[in-house]
MARFI-235369 format. One record per residue (C-alpha): residue number from 0; residue in one letter; x, y, z. Coordinates in nm, 3 decimals. Layout:
N
+-----+---+---------+---------+---------+
|   k | r |    east |   north |      up |
+-----+---+---------+---------+---------+
| NUM | A |       X |       Y |       Z |
...
+-----+---+---------+---------+---------+
This chain:
139
+-----+---+---------+---------+---------+
|   k | r |    east |   north |      up |
+-----+---+---------+---------+---------+
|   0 | M |   0.000 |   0.000 |   0.000 |
|   1 | N |   0.145 |   0.335 |  -0.105 |
|   2 | L |   0.066 |   0.585 |   0.171 |
|   3 | L |   0.115 |   0.958 |   0.121 |
|   4 | I |   0.192 |   1.046 |   0.481 |
|   5 | T |   0.279 |   1.410 |   0.544 |
|   6 | P |   0.623 |   1.459 |   0.702 |
|   7 | K |   0.620 |   1.573 |   1.065 |
|   8 | E |   0.785 |   1.906 |   0.984 |
|   9 | Q |   0.526 |   1.981 |   0.715 |
|  10 | I |   0.240 |   1.895 |   0.954 |
|  11 | L |   0.386 |   2.143 |   1.200 |
|  12 | Q |   0.422 |   2.415 |   0.934 |
|  13 | E |   0.071 |   2.366 |   0.795 |
|  14 | L |  -0.082 |   2.368 |   1.143 |
|  15 | T |   0.103 |   2.690 |   1.220 |
|  16 | D |  -0.042 |   2.853 |   0.907 |
|  17 | I |  -0.394 |   2.717 |   0.963 |
|  18 | D |  -0.389 |   2.816 |   1.329 |
|  19 | S |  -0.293 |   3.170 |   1.232 |
|  20 | F |  -0.595 |   3.186 |   0.999 |
|  21 | L |  -0.826 |   3.040 |   1.264 |
|  22 | N |  -0.713 |   3.298 |   1.519 |
|  23 | T |  -0.828 |   3.595 |   1.313 |
|  24 | T |  -1.164 |   3.751 |   1.390 |
|  25 | M |  -1.406 |   3.806 |   1.106 |
|  26 | S |  -1.683 |   4.061 |   1.080 |
|  27 | E |  -2.050 |   3.974 |   1.043 |
|  28 | N |  -2.041 |   4.069 |   0.675 |
|  29 | A |  -2.209 |   3.797 |   0.464 |
|  30 | E |  -1.963 |   3.831 |   0.174 |
|  31 | E |  -1.672 |   3.783 |   0.413 |
|  32 | A |  -1.850 |   3.482 |   0.566 |
|  33 | V |  -1.884 |   3.323 |   0.220 |
|  34 | A |  -1.516 |   3.378 |   0.139 |
|  35 | R |  -1.401 |   3.259 |   0.482 |
|  36 | G |  -1.639 |   2.963 |   0.466 |
|  37 | N |  -1.478 |   2.851 |   0.140 |
|  38 | D |  -1.135 |   2.861 |   0.305 |
|  39 | L |  -1.263 |   2.688 |   0.619 |
|  40 | A |  -1.414 |   2.401 |   0.418 |
|  41 | V |  -1.068 |   2.334 |   0.273 |
|  42 | Y |  -0.909 |   2.360 |   0.618 |
|  43 | V |  -1.159 |   2.114 |   0.767 |
|  44 | A |  -1.062 |   1.860 |   0.502 |
|  45 | R |  -0.690 |   1.931 |   0.529 |
|  46 | T |  -0.679 |   1.914 |   0.909 |
|  47 | G |  -0.866 |   1.584 |   0.890 |
|  48 | K |  -0.592 |   1.447 |   0.665 |
|  49 | L |  -0.320 |   1.598 |   0.884 |
|  50 | L |  -0.485 |   1.436 |   1.187 |
|  51 | A |  -0.476 |   1.095 |   1.021 |
|  52 | D |  -0.111 |   1.150 |   0.927 |
|  53 | A |  -0.020 |   1.268 |   1.278 |
|  54 | K |  -0.188 |   0.960 |   1.428 |
|  55 | Y |   0.001 |   0.740 |   1.182 |
|  56 | R |   0.329 |   0.902 |   1.290 |
|  57 | L |   0.236 |   0.860 |   1.659 |
|  58 | N |   0.155 |   0.491 |   1.611 |
|  59 | Q |   0.472 |   0.445 |   1.407 |
|  60 | T |   0.681 |   0.595 |   1.690 |
|  61 | K |   0.503 |   0.384 |   1.953 |
|  62 | N |   0.587 |   0.068 |   1.758 |
|  63 | T |   0.959 |   0.125 |   1.705 |
|  64 | E |   1.214 |  -0.123 |   1.835 |
|  65 | V |   1.336 |   0.123 |   2.097 |
|  66 | I |   0.987 |   0.162 |   2.241 |
|  67 | Q |   0.934 |  -0.215 |   2.235 |
|  68 | M |   1.263 |  -0.263 |   2.422 |
|  69 | L |   1.161 |   0.006 |   2.672 |
|  70 | R |   0.830 |  -0.174 |   2.730 |
|  71 | E |   0.999 |  -0.510 |   2.780 |
|  72 | T |   1.262 |  -0.364 |   3.014 |
|  73 | A |   0.998 |  -0.188 |   3.222 |
|  74 | M |   0.782 |  -0.501 |   3.239 |
|  75 | N |   1.083 |  -0.712 |   3.341 |
|  76 | A |   1.154 |  -0.459 |   3.614 |
|  77 | K |   0.797 |  -0.524 |   3.738 |
|  78 | A |   0.672 |  -0.178 |   3.640 |
|  79 | T |   0.296 |  -0.142 |   3.629 |
|  80 | A |   0.116 |  -0.109 |   3.297 |
|  81 | K |   0.034 |   0.250 |   3.390 |
|  82 | A |   0.402 |   0.329 |   3.448 |
|  83 | V |   0.501 |   0.164 |   3.120 |
|  84 | N |   0.238 |   0.364 |   2.931 |
|  85 | A |   0.356 |   0.685 |   3.099 |
|  86 | L |   0.711 |   0.613 |   2.981 |
|  87 | V |   0.595 |   0.547 |   2.625 |
|  88 | D |   0.378 |   0.861 |   2.628 |
|  89 | S |   0.671 |   1.072 |   2.746 |
|  90 | V |   0.887 |   0.945 |   2.459 |
|  91 | C |   0.607 |   1.022 |   2.210 |
|  92 | K |   0.510 |   1.364 |   2.346 |
|  93 | E |   0.586 |   1.556 |   2.024 |
|  94 | E |   0.381 |   1.320 |   1.810 |
|  95 | Q |   0.094 |   1.335 |   2.061 |
|  96 | Y |   0.112 |   1.715 |   2.057 |
|  97 | L |   0.067 |   1.718 |   1.678 |
|  98 | V |  -0.232 |   1.483 |   1.709 |
|  99 | D |  -0.388 |   1.710 |   1.973 |
| 100 | W |  -0.322 |   2.025 |   1.770 |
| 101 | C |  -0.469 |   1.869 |   1.453 |
| 102 | E |  -0.783 |   1.774 |   1.645 |
| 103 | R |  -0.812 |   2.126 |   1.789 |
| 104 | C |  -0.766 |   2.296 |   1.450 |
| 105 | N |  -1.015 |   2.059 |   1.288 |
| 106 | R |  -1.280 |   2.127 |   1.553 |
| 107 | T |  -1.217 |   2.501 |   1.545 |
| 108 | A |  -1.245 |   2.516 |   1.165 |
| 109 | T |  -1.566 |   2.311 |   1.180 |
| 110 | H |  -1.721 |   2.544 |   1.441 |
| 111 | Q |  -1.615 |   2.853 |   1.249 |
| 112 | L |  -1.765 |   2.710 |   0.930 |
| 113 | S |  -2.094 |   2.662 |   1.118 |
| 114 | W |  -2.074 |   3.026 |   1.229 |
| 115 | C |  -2.027 |   3.135 |   0.866 |
| 116 | V |  -2.337 |   2.938 |   0.765 |
| 117 | T |  -2.529 |   3.108 |   1.046 |
| 118 | L |  -2.419 |   3.454 |   0.930 |
| 119 | I |  -2.512 |   3.378 |   0.569 |
| 120 | S |  -2.855 |   3.250 |   0.678 |
| 121 | K |  -2.905 |   3.564 |   0.884 |
| 122 | A |  -2.817 |   3.785 |   0.585 |
| 123 | K |  -3.060 |   3.593 |   0.362 |
| 124 | E |  -3.337 |   3.635 |   0.616 |
| 125 | E |  -3.266 |   4.007 |   0.648 |
| 126 | M |  -3.281 |   4.041 |   0.268 |
| 127 | K |  -3.620 |   3.864 |   0.262 |
| 128 | L |  -3.757 |   4.087 |   0.536 |
| 129 | G |  -3.627 |   4.396 |   0.356 |
| 130 | R |  -3.822 |   4.305 |   0.040 |
| 131 | F |  -4.149 |   4.234 |   0.213 |
| 132 | V |  -4.229 |   4.567 |   0.375 |
| 133 | P |  -4.604 |   4.584 |   0.453 |
| 134 | Q |  -4.800 |   4.802 |   0.204 |
| 135 | N |  -5.018 |   4.974 |   0.461 |
| 136 | N |  -4.718 |   5.140 |   0.632 |
| 137 | R |  -4.666 |   5.374 |   0.332 |
| 138 | Q |  -4.743 |   5.737 |   0.379 |
+-----+---+---------+---------+---------+
């Protein structure tokens, strides 16, 4: 199987760029919401892929020979399963951080996309109400 897994450094760079976009405040302008929504839809998809790649990298690190030897050594030393897992987690902290950051960016982009949809719906409703002004209020 030929997997196109994003390199760890590229995941970090893309998340930095996406996070910068997600941390900007937008106005309640419907045109801006449409433009931002288009970008957010792409970011939702991309962060989903980056999340899968980050999880792949995390699992790959957890299954290396060094980690397996660490597990065996800890088990032979009568360490508890919790202690062994804590050791493995500490060795994989960077990979876990990327997984957590991908999840956070994906959720944030999804919520912001929902906000854009809300703003667009609000603008549509305001346009409808603006067209249907009651006739008997004319003077």
